[in-house]
N, C-alpha and C positions, 0 to 999 in steps of 0.2 A: 326936830327929829321925829316927834310924835306925828306931825303932819305928814312927813315923808313915809312913815310906816303905815299910817292910815291910808295914804294915797296908794301905796304899793299893794296893800290888801285889797283895796277897791279894784285896782287894775287887774289883779290876779283873778278875783271873783268874776269880773266882767269878761275876762278872757275865757274862763271856764264855761261861763254861760254861753258865750259866742261859739265856742268849740262844740258844746252840747247841741246848740241850735243847728249848727252846720251839719253835725252828724245826723240829726233827725231829718234835716232838709234833704239829705242825699240818701236816706234809708229807703229801701234796701239797695245796696250797691254790689251785692254778691248773693249767691244762693242761700236759702234759709233751710235749716234742718227742723224736721218735726219728729219728736221722740214719741214712739208708740210703746206703751208698757206691756204689750202682748206680742206673741210671735207672728211671723209672716203667715198669711193665709186665714187668720181669724177675722171676725167681722170688723173690729176696729181698724186693723191693718188694711183690710180690703177697702173699707170705706174711706179711710184717710188718703189712700192713693188716688181714689176717684175724685174726692171733693177738692183736692189740691192740684189736680192735673192741669188746670188752666191758670195757675198762679203766675206763669211767665208772660201772660198777655200784658201788653203795654198799658191797657186801661185798668189793669188790676194791680198786682204787685210788681210786675216787670222783671221778676226773677223766679227761676224754678225752685221747687221745694223738693227736698230729699228726705225720705223716710228712714229713720233710724230705729230699729227694734231693740228694746231693752226689757225682755220678758222676765218674769219670775215673781213668785209669791202673790199671785193674783193682782199684779200691778204695782205692788209695793216697791220692788226694785227700781223700776223706772221713775216712779214719782218721788221716791227718796232722792234719787240722783238729780232730778230736775230741781228739787227744792234746795239741795245742799251743795251741788257741784257744778251745775250748768251755769254758763255765763248769762247774765241778764242784760245782754246787749241787743236783744231783739232778733238775733240770728239763731237762737235755740228756742223753739216753740214746743209745747207738749200737747198731746191729745189727752183730754180728760174723759173719764167715764163716771157718771153719777147714776146710781148711788155708790159705786165702788169706792172711790178714794175718800168720800165723805164718811162712809160707814167704817172703813178701815181706820181712819183717824179717830173716830169715836171709840172704837174698841181698843186702840192703843197699839204700841209696839212699832210705830212708824215715826218718821221725823218731819212730817208735814201735816198741814190742816188746810182749810180753805183760805186762811190768812197767808199761806205760803205762796199763793199764786194770784195772778190777775186774769180773769176770763176775757176772751176776745169775742167769740161768737159760738153758737151751737149749730150743728148741722143735722143731727138726727135724733130720733126717739124710737128705740128698738125694744119692744116688749120681750119678756122671757116666755118661753114655750116649753112644754113637756114633750119629749120625743122618745120613741122606741124604735128598734130595728125593724126593717121592712117585713121580716118573717116572725115578728113577735106575736105571742098569743094574746097580747092586749090590743084591743081595738078602740078603747075609750078610757077616759079617766076613771069611770066607774069600775071598769075591769081592773085597773091598776090599784085603785084604793082597796077593792075587795081582796086582792092578793096580799096587799100590805097588812091588812087587818088580820088575815089568817096566818101570815108569816112575819111576825115582828122582827125588824132588823135585817131581813133578807132582801128587801127591795132596794137594790143599789142604784144610786142616781149620780151620774157624773156631772161636773160643773167646772167652771173656769178658775175657781179659787175660793178662798175664804172671804166672807163678807163682801162679795160682789153681788150683782143683781141675781145671779143664778142661785147663790147660797140663800139670799133673803127669800126668794120664791120657794125654795125647798123647805126652809124653816116654816114659812107660812102654810104650805101644803100640809106638812106634818102636823102642825097645830090644828088646822082646820079639819083634817080627817081623823084626828085623835088616834093616830097610828104611828108606829116606829119605822122610820126609813133610814137608810145609810147613805148620807151625802158624801161623795168622794171627789175632792178637789184634784184636778189634773194639772200637770206641768205643761205649759204651752198654750194656755188659754182656751178659748172656745173651740178652736180647730182640733185640739187634742181631746177635748171633752166629747166632741162629735164623733171622732174616730173610735173612742171607747164604746159608744153606743153601736155604731155600725159594725164593729168587730165582735160585738157580743160580750165585751169585757164587763159591762154593766147591764142591768135589766132595762134601765131607762136613763134619761138625762134631762137636765135643764139647760137650755141654750138660748141664743138670741133668735128672734124671728127670722132675721136675715140669713144667718147660717143654716137654720132649719129649712127655710124656703128653698135654698139652693140644693140642700141634701135631698129634699123630697122631690125636687124637679129631676134630680139624677136617679131617682128610684131607690134611694138608700134607707129612708126612714119613713115612719108615720108620725104625724103630729097630733097629739091627743087634746091639747088645751092651751089657751093663751092666758097669761097672767096680766090681764088688763081689764078695764071697766067695760069695754065694748069689743066686739069682733073686729078684726082688721079686714075691712071689706076690700081693700086694694089688693092684698096678697093672699090672705087666708080666710076668705069669706065662709068656707065650709067648716072651719074649726071653731068650736065653741069656746067661750071664756071659761075659766075655772069656776066662776060664780054660776054659770049655766049648768056646770057639772055638779053643783051642790056644795062647792067649797068656798068658804068665806075668805077669798084671796083678792086683794085689790091691786092697784097699779104701782105699789111701792118699789117693785123690782124693775120697772121700765128703765132701760139704759139710755140716758141722754149722753150724746157724744159731741165734742166740740174742741176748740183750741184755747190754750191759755199760755201765759208766759210767767217766768219766775218773778216774784216780788222784787221791786227795785228797778224794773225795766223803765226806761225813759218814758214819762207820760205822753210825750209827743209821738213816740213810736207806738204806744198802746192806742192812742187816738187814731193814728193812721191805719193800723191794723183793724181796729174796730169799725172803721168806715169801709174798708175795702174787702175784708174777709166775707161778710155776708153777701156781697155782690158776687164774690168768687163761688160761694156755695150755690147761689141762685142761677148760675150760668146754665144755659139750656143743655149743653153737652154733659154737664155734671148730672143734671136731673134725669136725663135719658139713661145714662150709665147706672145710676143708683136704682132706678126703677127696674132695669133689666136684671140687676143683681138681687132683687127682692129686698131692697134696703129702704125702709121708711125714712123720709126726711122731715125735719122740723127745724126751720131756720129761726134762730133767736138772736137778737142783738145783745151787746155787752150788758146793757141795763137789765134786759129780760133775764139773762143768765145769772147776774148778781142776785136778782129776786128769787130765781129758781134755786140757786145754791142755798140761800138763806132759809127758804121754806123746807127744803129737803133736810138741811141740818137739824132743824127743829123736829121734823117728823121722824127722822131716823133715830134721834136720841130717845124718843118715846118708844118707837117700835123695837129697837134693839134691847132696851131695858126690859121690855115685856117678854122678848123671846130668849 
């Protein structure tokens, strides 16, 4: 009897393994959804639609990708959903933003951490920039800082949410200039934050380079400074870094973007995605569209993303404690 039970258990385990292997072998056999934690029209949404547009190519995933927007609370709504409610069958993938989701998990009030997800690959590296309306009286960071020092708390700055890259940059600027500013998180992500600046609802804003580049090309804003260690020679060669403007602000707010899946996803599926997704990002059509949209690319493999996540976790714990 014991031998029969043991044999039955072995057979069931083997069948389960075979079923899992077969599922991984045929993956993907239907369209894949990519959840974006921000609204349509923002930088993450805009770029996610570009970098996944060739997914259906037979030499890549062989299936189309559909974008699903779940905006709210600076990304918290979408990432909470991905960590707690999404299926981990490989057909629901999420776009990540670092430092956003890492910083938010450090500050608390969310149901996820880096341990809730498995990274696949990184497609972009988008610095934060300071923008003002096209008719603003401010033409430089020096002008903006001088006003902030004379008018404590009256320098309103829009951003995509709390403890996202925009907020981190704003906190660093405030600390570096030793002046009081008013950071205003907007509902709807970077697109809504940019609209607040263009409409004159705020004196200034922190946004992504990619969003700001397109807004400046349209003649709607001026870009005063870049929160990075070096100027972006490809898109904003004429815009100084905040360090050049005399502010001790580093690249902590640079927004890394890529794809991840919920924890518990089949390792064979993760391995397949980790092999194919960087090729998808590197496609010539993708690179051309990204450049046309002012979107800096930085393709990183799964192992490189794991290392980046770990380094940012350590760095942000120290930074946020100090701020």
